[in-house]
TILO-66366 format. One line per field, with one value per residue (C-alpha): residue in three letters; residue number from 1; x, y, z. Coordinates in nm, 4 decimals. Layout:
% TILO-66366
zafi = [ALA; ...] .
panu = [NUM; ...] .
c1 = [X; ...] .
c2 = [Y; ...] .
c3 = [Z; ...] .
//
This chain:
% TILO-66366
zafi = [MET; ASN; LYS; LEU; SER; VAL; GLY; HIS; VAL; LEU; SER; GLY; VAL; PHE; VAL; PHE; LEU; VAL; GLN; ILE; ILE; LEU; PHE; ARG; ASN; VAL; SER; LEU; GLU; ILE; GLY; GLU; ARG; TYR; ALA; LEU; THR; VAL; LEU; VAL; TYR; PRO; LEU; VAL; ILE; LEU; MET; LEU; PRO; VAL; ASN; PHE; SER; ARG; THR; ILE; LEU; LEU; VAL; SER; ALA; PHE; PHE; VAL; GLY; LEU; MET; MET; ASP; TRP; PHE; TYR; ASP; SER; VAL; GLY; VAL; HIS; ALA; ALA; THR; LEU; VAL; ALA; THR; ALA; PHE; LEU; ARG; SER; PHE; LEU; LEU; ARG; LEU; LEU; GLU; PRO; ARG; GLY; GLY; TYR; ARG; ILE; ASP; SER; SER; PRO; SER; VAL; ALA; GLN; SER; GLY; MET; LEU; TRP; THR; LEU; ARG; TYR; ILE; GLY; ILE; LEU; MET; PHE; VAL; HIS; CYS; LEU; LEU; PHE; PHE; ALA; ILE; ASP; ALA; PHE; THR; LEU; LEU; TYR; LEU; ASP; ARG; ILE; LEU; VAL; ASN; ALA; ILE; LEU; THR; PHE; ILE; VAL; SER; TYR; MET; VAL; ALA; MET; LEU; TYR; MET; SER; LEU; VAL; ARG; TYR] .
panu = [1; 2; 3; 4; 5; 6; 7; 8; 9; 10; 11; 12; 13; 14; 15; 16; 17; 18; 19; 20; 21; 22; 23; 24; 25; 26; 27; 28; 29; 30; 31; 32; 33; 34; 35; 36; 37; 38; 39; 40; 41; 42; 43; 44; 45; 46; 47; 48; 49; 50; 51; 52; 53; 54; 55; 56; 57; 58; 59; 60; 61; 62; 63; 64; 65; 66; 67; 68; 69; 70; 71; 72; 73; 74; 75; 76; 77; 78; 79; 80; 81; 82; 83; 84; 85; 86; 87; 88; 89; 90; 91; 92; 93; 94; 95; 96; 97; 98; 99; 100; 101; 102; 103; 104; 105; 106; 107; 108; 109; 110; 111; 112; 113; 114; 115; 116; 117; 118; 119; 120; 121; 122; 123; 124; 125; 126; 127; 128; 129; 130; 131; 132; 133; 134; 135; 136; 137; 138; 139; 140; 141; 142; 143; 144; 145; 146; 147; 148; 149; 150; 151; 152; 153; 154; 155; 156; 157; 158; 159; 160; 161; 162; 163; 164; 165; 166; 167; 168; 169; 170; 171] .
c1 = [8.0584; 7.6950; 7.4756; 7.1953; 6.8535; 6.6233; 6.4028; 6.6833; 6.7635; 6.4004; 6.3282; 6.6287; 6.5332; 6.1735; 6.2790; 6.5185; 6.2479; 5.9905; 6.2384; 6.3108; 5.9608; 5.7398; 5.9349; 6.1842; 5.9289; 5.7765; 5.9130; 5.7075; 5.8474; 5.7599; 5.8177; 6.1369; 6.3729; 6.2430; 6.1702; 6.0266; 6.1417; 6.0993; 6.4169; 6.3517; 6.6439; 6.8683; 6.6574; 6.8422; 7.1531; 6.9864; 6.7919; 7.0980; 7.1851; 7.3523; 7.6734; 7.7088; 8.0691; 8.1529; 8.3670; 8.0962; 7.8412; 8.0395; 8.0994; 7.7291; 7.6312; 7.8586; 7.7091; 7.3480; 7.4179; 7.5897; 7.2884; 7.0639; 7.2847; 7.2529; 6.8708; 6.8523; 7.1139; 7.3157; 7.6890; 7.7765; 7.5449; 7.3525; 7.6684; 7.8539; 7.5545; 7.4756; 7.8394; 7.8527; 7.5258; 7.6571; 7.9785; 7.7830; 7.5552; 7.8020; 7.8627; 7.4910; 7.4388; 7.7035; 7.5397; 7.1916; 7.3097; 7.0885; 7.2451; 7.2631; 7.3986; 7.2522; 7.1599; 7.3913; 7.1218; 6.9755; 6.8354; 6.7235; 6.3539; 6.0434; 5.9918; 6.3388; 6.4320; 6.1009; 5.9194; 6.0915; 6.4420; 6.3587; 6.2037; 6.5239; 6.7601; 6.5823; 6.5010; 6.8571; 7.0130; 6.7404; 6.7767; 7.1552; 7.1096; 6.8682; 7.0906; 7.4020; 7.2128; 7.1103; 7.4444; 7.6408; 7.3922; 7.4308; 7.8085; 7.8196; 7.6970; 7.5927; 7.2407; 7.2268; 6.8633; 6.7599; 6.9608; 6.8028; 6.4443; 6.4748; 6.6340; 6.3629; 6.0755; 6.2252; 6.3040; 5.9471; 5.7915; 6.0688; 6.0627; 5.6861; 5.7100; 6.0099; 5.8383; 5.5230; 5.7325; 5.9304; 5.6113; 5.4858; 5.8092; 5.8596; 6.1853] .
c2 = [2.4263; 2.3370; 2.5589; 2.7305; 2.6885; 2.9822; 2.8316; 2.8495; 3.2105; 3.3252; 3.1326; 3.2878; 3.6387; 3.5785; 3.4509; 3.7435; 3.9962; 3.8294; 3.8508; 4.2181; 4.3384; 4.1185; 3.9758; 4.2535; 4.4426; 4.1349; 4.1008; 4.0005; 4.1045; 3.8593; 4.0336; 4.2320; 3.9451; 3.7442; 3.8181; 3.6182; 3.7035; 3.5272; 3.4278; 3.2613; 3.4049; 3.1022; 2.9207; 3.1222; 2.9159; 2.5955; 2.5462; 2.5565; 2.2324; 1.9590; 1.9553; 2.3341; 2.4533; 2.4997; 2.8068; 2.9809; 2.8743; 3.0424; 3.3577; 3.3709; 3.3224; 3.6084; 3.8466; 3.7478; 3.7917; 4.1233; 4.2488; 4.1315; 4.3196; 4.6293; 4.6129; 4.5223; 4.7826; 4.5214; 4.4801; 4.1449; 3.9243; 3.7942; 3.7509; 3.5570; 3.3388; 3.2586; 3.1755; 2.9397; 2.7774; 2.7394; 2.5868; 2.3272; 2.2510; 2.0237; 1.8190; 1.7720; 1.6803; 1.4094; 1.2879; 1.2730; 1.1297; 0.8442; 0.5007; 0.5435; 0.8967; 1.2133; 1.2535; 1.4844; 1.7504; 1.6932; 1.9846; 1.9877; 2.0202; 1.8220; 1.7356; 1.5818; 1.4594; 1.3836; 1.5431; 1.3560; 1.4237; 1.7908; 1.8245; 1.6975; 1.8933; 2.2280; 2.1684; 2.1000; 2.3854; 2.6365; 2.5562; 2.5918; 2.9186; 3.0585; 2.9496; 3.1020; 3.4178; 3.4941; 3.3805; 3.6078; 3.8902; 3.8674; 3.8123; 3.6532; 3.3354; 3.5370; 3.5466; 3.1765; 3.1413; 3.4352; 3.3024; 2.9565; 3.0781; 3.3323; 3.0706; 2.8139; 3.0601; 3.1985; 2.8484; 2.7251; 3.0089; 3.0277; 2.6508; 2.6481; 2.9291; 2.7625; 2.4249; 2.5857; 2.7530; 2.4343; 2.2344; 2.4871; 2.5185; 2.2600; 2.2622] .
c3 = [4.2049; 4.1799; 3.9669; 4.1478; 3.9994; 3.9456; 4.2169; 4.4760; 4.3945; 4.3941; 4.7124; 4.8866; 4.7801; 4.8910; 5.2363; 5.2785; 5.1869; 5.4140; 5.7024; 5.6364; 5.5500; 5.7646; 6.0573; 6.1319; 6.3356; 6.4989; 6.8495; 7.1485; 7.4838; 7.7593; 8.0866; 8.1186; 8.0444; 7.7525; 7.3907; 7.1067; 6.7566; 6.4241; 6.2393; 5.9046; 5.7085; 5.7838; 5.5234; 5.2588; 5.3410; 5.4619; 5.1360; 4.9106; 4.7284; 4.9331; 4.7286; 4.7178; 4.7511; 5.1191; 5.0556; 4.8555; 5.1182; 5.3978; 5.1936; 5.1007; 5.4652; 5.5651; 5.3090; 5.3815; 5.7534; 5.6890; 5.4929; 5.7767; 6.0253; 5.8124; 5.8122; 6.1814; 6.2759; 6.4642; 6.4763; 6.3189; 6.5250; 6.2238; 6.0143; 6.2853; 6.3620; 5.9991; 5.9191; 6.2190; 6.1081; 5.7525; 5.8886; 6.0895; 5.7929; 5.6145; 5.9308; 5.9827; 5.6179; 5.6561; 5.9762; 5.8191; 5.4862; 5.3615; 5.3023; 4.9272; 4.9626; 4.8224; 4.4580; 4.2672; 4.2287; 4.5755; 4.7703; 5.1326; 5.0610; 5.1463; 4.7789; 4.7390; 5.0859; 5.2530; 5.5447; 5.8310; 5.7018; 5.6438; 5.9903; 6.1516; 5.9288; 5.9621; 6.3292; 6.4375; 6.2441; 6.3315; 6.7023; 6.6828; 6.4944; 6.7554; 7.0440; 6.8863; 6.7935; 7.1517; 7.2971; 7.0620; 7.1168; 7.4964; 7.4624; 7.8073; 7.9681; 8.2711; 8.1259; 8.0362; 8.1476; 7.9310; 7.6358; 7.6616; 7.7035; 7.4216; 7.1964; 7.2687; 7.2206; 6.9002; 6.7750; 6.8228; 6.6240; 6.3627; 6.3127; 6.2583; 6.0023; 5.8321; 5.8076; 5.6732; 5.4062; 5.3327; 5.2908; 5.0336; 4.8335; 4.5580; 4.3667] .
//
């Protein structure tokens, strides 16, 4: 298992607290059908080191999602979505792996991986997270238009906030 640095732990706690304190109450209703929310808590899992144990990653995603469900008073939506995102993370990391491979202590950050790589990595997983979040929340494809619009609106705002944060974090 890879050791977590103090920077990873503090960054994860900070992102979690920002989500709970600042963004939990931020929701913009657009008409009767659409809503824009800000979801930055996936960064807690997405910022973990590249060679982090997959089992511990999935268990961590479950507990972070469960805590998010507790604060949002939802029934497993955050936990299911974050576990699915964490599961897809390793496949995407393999797909985006540079020719020489990742360094042993590599972390998905702008400082270590570069801006373009980080934009793609965070963008793909944040969009998948937003799409899964609204699909699981609706629990039916009957509202596919609502799911897609909500996911796109939430993704745009969440992605901008996440990339702003990622460009400021150096570890």
